[in-house]
Each structure stands twice: as C-alpha cells, then as structure tokens.
GUMIZA-395464 format. One record per residue (C-alpha): x, y, z. Coordinates in pm, whole numbers, plus 50000, padded with zeros to 5 digits. Example, Ala and Ser with C-alpha at 12.3 -4.5 7.8 and 13.67 -1.06 7.14 Angstrom:
# GUMIZA-395464
512304955050780
513674989450714
# end
This chain:
# GUMIZA-395464
500005000050000
501495033549904
501785060950160
499335083549981
496695055949998
496525057850381
493695081550476
494735111450686
492495115050993
490995148351095
493095152451408
496375151251214
495885188351139
494005203251434
496015234651522
496375260551246
497925294851211
496055321551016
496335358950972
493795364551249
495325341051507
495545304151592
492585281251527
492335250251746
489945221451682
488065216152008
488845180552113
486435182952405
483495179152166
485085159251883
483865138551695
480305149451769
481115185251667
483895199351452
484185232251639
487215254851612
488325277551895
489845310251774
492815321551985
493835357151902
496515361352170
499215340952342
497115340052657
494165325652466
496445299152314
497715290552663
494185287152796
493215264752505
495925240752623
495075243152992
491345238752929
491895207452717
490725222652390
493815205152259
496075178452409
498605151452318
500545165252016
498265195551999
500105216852257
503365212852061
501815229251756
499915254351969
503215265852119
504815269451775
502005290751635
501395308851964
504975321551958
504415333951603
501535354351745
503845368052014
506385378351749
503695394651538
502475414151841
506015427151893
506425440151538
507715475651533
509635471351858
513435469851870
514585434151792
515985428652142
512695439052299
510745417252057
512905387252141
512275393252511
508515393952449
508675360852264
510775345352540
508205356452798
505445341152586
507375308652561
507605306152940
503845310452968
503115284252703
505605258652833
504075261253181
500685249753051
501765212953050
504585207953302
504775170053263
505185169652886
508545180552745
507285186952388
506155223152447
509695231452555
511055215752236
508595235452024
509625267952190
513295260052128
512745259951751
511335295051758
513725309352017
516725296451825
515385310651500
514945345751642
518175346551846
520065368451599
517205380451383
516385416551305
512995406851160
511755387251460
508295379951321
509625365150997
512245344851183
509655331851431
507455319751147
510415302650983
511345285851311
507775274351374
507515259351028
510785240951085
509475227851416
506275215851250
508175197350976
510635182151223
507885168351445
506035152051158
509235137451012
510245122251344
506795107051391
507115089651054
510585076451140
509445065151484
506435048251325
508615028051089
510795016851380
507735006051575
506124987851284
509224966051256
508474951851603
504894941551529
503784910851337
501244908751059
497754910951202
498994921751546
496274929951798
497544961651959
496214976652280
496715014052318
495825039052588
494615074952556
495305094252236
498815091152098
498105116051818
500835118351552
502965093151742
500285066651702
499325077951352
502935074351239
502955038551364
499625029851203
500655045650875
503845024950868
501974992850953
499504999050672
502255007650425
503914974350510
500634955750460
500634942550817
496884947350872
496894955551245
493894955551474
493604979951762
491934979052100
491445013252258
490735021052620
488055047552669
490425068152894
488415086253158
487545112953249
487725129052903
487145097052705
489975105652470
490395069452368
486735066252280
486375099552103
489825106251959
491805073951923
489005051151810
487605077351572
490995084551412
491905047751369
488505041551213
489115070850975
492325053350869
490425021150798
491915001251086
489714975551266
489164991351607
487534978751926
486715001152220
486904988052577
486495004152916
489565012453119
489014982353347
488954955053079
492504951752936
493984927953196
491234902653126
491844905752752
495554899952803
494924868853010
492644855552735
495444860552479
493534887152286
496344913152297
499684908552120
501314941352225
500674972052438
501775003552256
501355038552396
502705072752327
504495091452606
504545126352747
508145121652852
510635093252881
513565096953117
517065084353060
516535053253274
513595042853056
510775054053284
507665061553078
505585091553180
502185090153014
498445093653067
497435080053408
496525043453374
499565034253168
501265020253479
498484995453551
498374984553187
502124978953183
501894959153506
499194936853359
501194933153038
504224920753232
502044896353427
500614880853111
503714881752890
502594910052661
505374933252539
505024970352618
506464994452362
506475031852434
506665057052150
508935087152199
510875109351958
513775109752202
514375104752574
514685136652776
518415141352846
517615165153133
515865139153350
517475107053470
514445090953637
510695093753662
510905108154012
512275140353863
509265146653639
506545169653779
503165152353758
500335175453663
497325173253894
494185186053732
491065197753913
489395167954080
486055181353962
486945168053616
486775132353748
483255138653871
482005147653523
481705128853194
481155148352871
480025178453069
477575160153297
478185152553662
478515115153723
478795115554104
476875133054377
478065164254554
478935142654857
481955129154664
485325145354593
487525137854294
491285133454253
492985136253917
496705130053870
496735133253491
499865112253438
501725083453597
505225069053577
505835033653450
509055019053585
511755007153343
511464970253437
507914970553296
509014985052959
510034961952676
511304989052444
511305026352385
510675033252016
512375065151896
513065081851564
516465064551575
515075029851637
514005009051936
516005006552257
515564986852576
515575008952886
519114997452964
520265007752614
518475041052601
521585061252679
522845051352334
520275074752176
522425104652269
525825088452217
# end
C-alpha cells in the first residue's frame, strides 16, 4: 500500500495558524462537533491548552503558532525587545503542560530562529515551520521503527490518544501491509480513547475495538492482545515512561501476562534521569466527577485527578524513537 493511499484522519491537522490568530479544533466535543476555537493572543492559546481544547501533540503545535503570534504582536519594537517578548510568551506556554517536554522543544525551535534576527516575526514563522516539519518527520521515522516490532495482524492495545505518534505507527503498519487491529481504552475522564483514538483509527480504515479502562487485563489473560503500545509525554534516561494516568496499571498487567510494552517517543529527555524528577500535573478533581460535561457523582463525593503516571523501566520492553528501538538499559545510546 502506498503512503498516499493511507487516509489522513481529521486530528492530524487540528492546530492552524492564520492571519487572524491560531485556530484550534476543540477536542472536548470531537467527533460529535467539529468546532474550532479562535485564539487571538498568546494568553488565549495558553488557555486552550490548559482547558483541554487541545492535548497530546496539539500543545506542541499550539506553542509553535502561539509564539508566532507573540512575534507578530512585537512588530515595530526593537529586535531585542521583541525577542524578550517572545521569550516571555514561551515561558507562559511551556508552563501549561509541566509534565510533557514537547512544548519546551517547540519553543526551542522559535527561540533559536529569532536569536540573531532583526525581523523577529519573519524568523519566528520560519522557526515554527521548521518545528512543525521536524515533528512530523520524526513521527514517521518513529512509526517505521515501531512497525518493525509488530507482526502481521497484530492485535495492539493502546491507551489514551497518541496523536501523531500513534498515527505514524499505524501509517507504517499499513504501508507494510501488516493489517493491524487495535483495541482502545476509553480513557476517563475525558474519554479521549473513545472519542479521539477510536475515531481516528477508524478514519484510517483500521479495525478498532473500544473497551472500558478496566477491561485490558482480562483481555491479556485471554490472549487477545499481542502488544501494548502507547505514546508518552516524557521518557527519562533510565527508561521510565511518563504518560496518561493508567499506563502504569496496563504495563503491570502486560508484564504479568507476557505482553510486550512498547512506548513511543521521539527521544528520551536528556535533562531527567528518572521518573521521580518529572513533575506530575494534577488537574482539578472536579473533572473526574463529570463525563462529557455532565456530573457523574453526587456532591457528597470529591475527585482526585493525577493526569499522568510513571511506568518503571522494568515494565518497559522497548522505547521506540526516531532512531530505532531501545531497551531501557540501552536508552543512553540514543544520545551517544
């Protein structure tokens, strides 16, 4: 199957820059509505990330285009002042998702591009476009590395919405004619797996089954899962996988039932040696008490929402990067 024959799902292009600002497809209502949120300022872009209008790969692109807005707003100012404004905007945008290291990487593309520039706005746009192209290229390379580890007809369990990480893998599997099947967890409280993952895989023509978050261990014991594959918000140098909360329990079940766990990641974060160093974002517990905007528990109940968890290296079979797959013990070779 040629690459162009693989359908491109809607969410592959869900954050867009235009002359009037940044337009973000609202993932809180997708796929029932295709509603775009218009962010005219850096602060509005930041809030779109914090309020879950976009997530997964979305914040990376929102940071890129948000910094272009910051540079545009600084047009007419001395270049040094404009660069300072963009740097201040980058700090605000990076802080929106403290667990994930991709917003920092996005900002680095723009900040490096404007470092010596007189025309800061033009340089910021050039840097953002380079960051966009780099991210998509690395997802394709990572996908090919991951596809090499999966057999024809593999039944793959995934958790939450891996966005372009997962799409790169699926695209490579389809190009190689491997005909995968996917099982998606619903991923409470936002049901990203049900609304985003399952919908996007179905758009790509992949057989997809949705299960609740509590079912995967039973499926593994029955032999109905060949591999657990997730994206990651960050992977540390010891091979700890930081991802959507619930990944740890899936990896634990996978180890118990002999199912390999592969984590997708462009590159391990060279600044963190272990999972204990990664700040875990706690979201408002009220979000756990609601499903699709409706309260699902009485007002006598409180909610707790650590949005991410850390899966220990001994539970990880391989970390799949844009330079190939590594065991946790080998991961240091990525940067050597």
